[in-house]
N, C-alpha and C positions, 0 to 999 in steps of 0.2 A: 753536647758534652763539652766541658771546658778543655782548652788546649793543655798540652803537657807542661808548658811553662807555668801555668796557673794551678796545676794540680799539686795536691799535698804530697803525692808520691813522686819521687825523682825518677826520671827515665833511667838513670844509672842503677837505681834500686830495682826497677822492674827487670832490667837485663842482668842484674847481679854482677855489675862490673864497676871498676873504680873510675874516678873522674879523669885519670891519666890513661885510660884504655885506648888502644889503637883501633882503627877501623876493622882490622882483621879479627881482633878479639871481640869487637861488638858483633860482627857477623856470626862468629862461632857461638857466642852466647845466645844470639837470637835463634839460631837453628835448634839449639838444645832446649831453650825455653818454649819455643813454638810447638815442639813435639809434645810437650807436657800439657799445654793449655789449649791445643787445637780442638774445635767443637766436634770434629769427627771422632776424636779419641775420648771425648767426654760427653756422650749423648745424653746422659742423665744429669748433667750439671747445667742449670739454667744460666749460670754466670760465665760459662765457658766462652760464649761469643763476645761478651763485653771484655773479658780479660785478654782475649786474642786481639781484639781491636786496639786496646790500650798498648799492647806489646808492639803491634805494627806501628802505631804512632810514635812510640819511643824509639824504635829502630830507625824510622825515617828521620826523626829529629836529630839523632846523634850522627847520622851519616851526612847531614847537611851542615857544612862548615859554619855558615853564618848563624844559623839557628843554634848550633852547639855553642858558639862563642857567647851568644846572648844568654844561653842557659848557664854556662859556666860563670859568667859575671854575676848573674843573679844568685847562684849558689854561693859564690864567694862572699857576696854582700850578706847573705843570710847566715853564712858561717861566722863572719865577722861580728854580726849582730849577736849571734849566740855566744861568742866569746866575750863580748862586752857584757852581755846579760849575766854571765857567770861572776863578773867582778862587782856587780851591783849588790848593795845591801838588801836586806829583806824588805824594807819600806819601799825602796825604788823598784824592786822586782814586782811588788804588788801593784804599784802604779802602772808599770809597763803591761802587766798581765790584764789589769782592768781596762787600759786603753785598747789593747788588742781585742779584748772581749767585746768592747763597745763597737769597734770597727767591724768585727764579725757579725754582730747583731744588726748593725746598720746595713751591712751588705746583704744579710739574709732578709731583712725587711724590704729592702729595695727589690730584691729578686722576687719576693712574695708579692709585692705590689704590682710588679710587671706581670706576674703570672695571673693575678686577679684581673688586671686590666685586659689581658688577652682573653680571659674567660668571659668577662663582661662584653667585650667586643663580639666574640663568637655568639654569645647568647642574644645580643641585640640583633645580629645578622639573622639568627634563626627566627626571632620574633618577626623581623621584617619580612623574611621569606614566607613565614606562615601567614602573615597578614596579606601578603601579595597573592598567595595561593588561595586564601579564602575569598579575597576580592574577585579574583578571576573566576572562581567557582560560582559566586553570586551573579557575576555578569553573565556567565555561561547559562546559569539557570534562568536568569531573566530573559535572555535571548531565546532560550528554548520555550519558555512560557509564551513569549510573544509570537514565536513561530507556530506553536500549537494553536494559539488563539486565531492567528491569521489563517491557518489551514482550516480551522473549524468554521470561521466566517466564510472562507472560500467555498467549503463544502456545503455550508448552509445556503449560500447564494446559488451554487450549482444545483442543489436539490430543489430550491425554489424555482429556478429557471426550468429544471427538468419537469417539474409538476405542471408548468405552464405549457410545455411542449406536448402535443398529442403523441401517443404511442404509434409505432409503425403498423401499417395495415398488413395483415397476413393474407396470403393468396386465397384462403378459403373463408375470409371474413364476409365475402359477398355471396357465399353459397349456403343454401338451406337444404334440409332433408325433408322430403315430401313422402308421407305414407298415407295411402288412401285405399278404399275398398272399390274394386272394379264393378261391384254391383251398383254402387251409388254413382260411380263416375266411369261408366263403360267407355266413354269417348277418349279417355286419357290413356291411349295405348301407343302414342307416337311422341317424339320429341316436339314436333311442331304443335300438336294439340296441347301438350303440357305448357309450352311457352305461350300459346294463345290464351289458355285458361288463366294463367297467372299474369297476363299483360296488364290488367288493371292496377297491379301493384307497381309495375315499372318494366323496363326493358330487360329481356332475358337473353343470355348467350346460348342460342339454340344448339349450336354445334358442340358445346361442352356439356350438355345435359347427359347424365348417366342414369339409366333406370332399368329395373328388372321387374318381371311379373312372376308371381308364385302362387301355386295352387295349394289348397289344404291337403294335408297328408291323409290319404284314403286308408280306412281301417281294413277294407276287404282287399285281399291280394289279387283276386281275379279280375277286378275292375280295370278298365283301360286307363290311359293317361287322362287325369282330371284337368279341366280347364282352369286357368288362373283365377283366383278370387281376390287377390290384393296385390298392390304394387308398391315399390319403393323407388324414389327418384332423387338424384342430387341435382339441384337446379341452381346454376350460378347466375345471379343478377349482375347487371353491369355497374350498379352503384350499391353501396352498403345501405343507403337510405331506403332503396326499394326492398332489399332483403329484410331490413328491419320492419318495414310496413307489413310484409307478408307474415313474419313471425308474430308481430303484435296482433294482427287480425286473427290469427289462429288461436293465440292464447286467450284473447278476450271473448271470442265466439259471439261477436255482435250480430244481432238479428238484422241490422240494417245494411250488412255487407252485400255488395253486388256480386260477390264470388261465393258460390255455394261451398262452404267448408265443412259440411256434415260428413261424418265418417272420413275425415281427412285431418291429418296432423302435420303441421309445419314447424320444424325446429331447426336450430343451427346445426350445421354439419358436424361440428366437433362437440356437440352436446353442451356447449357453454357459449355465452354471448361474447363477441369480440371485445378486445381490450379497449378499443376506441369508444365503445358505448359506456363502459365503466368510467372512462376519463371524462366523457361528456356529462355524465350524471354527477361526478365529483365536482366538476367546474360549474354545475348548476345550469348547464345548457340543455340537459335532458333529464327529466325526473324519472323516478322508478316506475311511474305509471305511464310513461311514454309521452309526457308533455314537455315541451322545450321551454327554456328561459326566454327572456325578452331580448337578449343580446346575442350577437353572432361572434364566432371566434375569428380573430385576425389571423391571416395566413402567415406562416413562418417558414420553417424548413420544408424540404421536399417531402411529399406524401403526408403533409400535416393538415390537409383540409379534406373535407368530404363533399363531393359534388352531389347536390340534392336535386332530385326530380320529384317535387311534391306531388302526391297522388291522393285521391279521395280517401278519407279515413272511414273505415267501415265500422269503427267502434264509437265514433262520436256522432252527436246529433247535429241538426242544422244550426243549433245555437252556438256550437263550438267555434271560437274565433279562428280565423285563418292564420296558420303559422307564418312566421317570417319567411319570405322568399317564395310563398305559394301564390299561384295566380288568383286574382280576385274571383270570388264566386265558386271556387273549387272546394271540395270537402276532402281533406287529406285522410289517408289511412292512419298515419301516425305523425305526430307533430315533431318531425325530425328537424333539428336546426340546420339552417342554410349556412354551411361552412365554406362554400366555394365562391361566395359573392364578393369576398374581400379582395381577391387578387386573381385576375384572369390568367396570369402567367403561372400560377401554382397548379401543379398536376392534381387531378382528382383521384379519389379512392374508387377506382374502377376495377372490374375483374380483368386479370391479365389477359391480354390478347383479344379483348372484346373490340367490337367495331366502334365507329364514331357514335358516341352518345352525348347526352347533355353534359357539358363541362369537359369533354375529352378533347385535348389539344391535338393539333395535327402533328404527326411525327416529323421530326427534323430529318433532313437528308443525312444519309450515312448510317441509318439505324436498321438497314435490311437484315444484317447478320443478327442483331439483337432480336428482331422480330421473329426471325426463323428459329432462333434458339428458344424463345418463349413458346412458339407453337409446338416444338418438339417436347418441351417440358410439360405443356398442357396435355399433349397426347399420352405421354408416359403416366401422368397423374390420373388421367381418365381411365387408363387400363388398370392402374392400381386400385382405383375405387370400384371398378367393376369386379375385380377379383375379391375385394373385401366384401362386397354385397353377396356374391355367390357363396363365399365361405360362411358368412353369417346365416344365410338361408339353409346351407347344408347342416350347420350346427343346430338350427331350430328344428329341422326335420328329424334329426337323430335324437 
């Protein structure tokens, strides 16, 4: 807003006082005028605040001696000019008015130009800010894409590495379920006999065998307790290769097998093959038919190798080539890849708590507590399996 000295309205006119008015008269006039134009008294007047502000400026100017003297001098010059203008003839008056009009137009054009320059400056700043914001967004989007690509490459690399790593071995991956008829295998009534019978496939953890014998349900109520006719046993081998050999021999029913598998069924204890077998087949080291590839798996992380005890294959003929890692002249039950020959320090896939077997490393000092804990866990699991077998037999009888 322009100052009161440059305003077209005189401060004296705003306060409605004469140029000779005293300070007391100015204060009295200000109080009267302020009551009329105060914004609180004129809430519906949009110009009330502007008028009250101009009134305050005029009041402050007239109470300032130096500023009032300058204003008075300007007013006297203006008044003298007006008096001279009255004495001019019509032609001269027109020239003066034309000059003043040009001055006002020039001043207005200058103000308008300054206003346009300010608007152009602000518009330029807005464009710069918008360009800066868009550039930052593009850089942010580029960095985000690079981050996503890097993460995807990292995940792809991790997935590829994880595919090369064998899955962990479950504690029941070396255990098989044995179902047989006591009429055909009357000697298999003790843990020792079962372990001895399956010994051609590999070493068996005798102490961890769980088995039960069951008789057919008699239709006549008066008959006494019938003798058992068939049995079920959970047999833990010490290595997964031995368990795989037994399951493979049972599924192929080879006539050349040295173990009589008639009226006998050998399956995995969880009714599905261990994950390690699927991984070996995927890696081409073990085919779906039970034949292994030509290469062996390099040892990596702990529990990533399988200790193999190759045993004669009951399903193959004498012309079948000896698998990698098997003794010369032996006929294996199943061509299970030798995954333990790459690193002697890598632990083998053995049944927890089993004794010293092929590929089983000597326990380090200080593992007594861990061994005791494993024995307790094995005992608890054996009891659970016994309860499970009894419950299944009870359900079948009912």
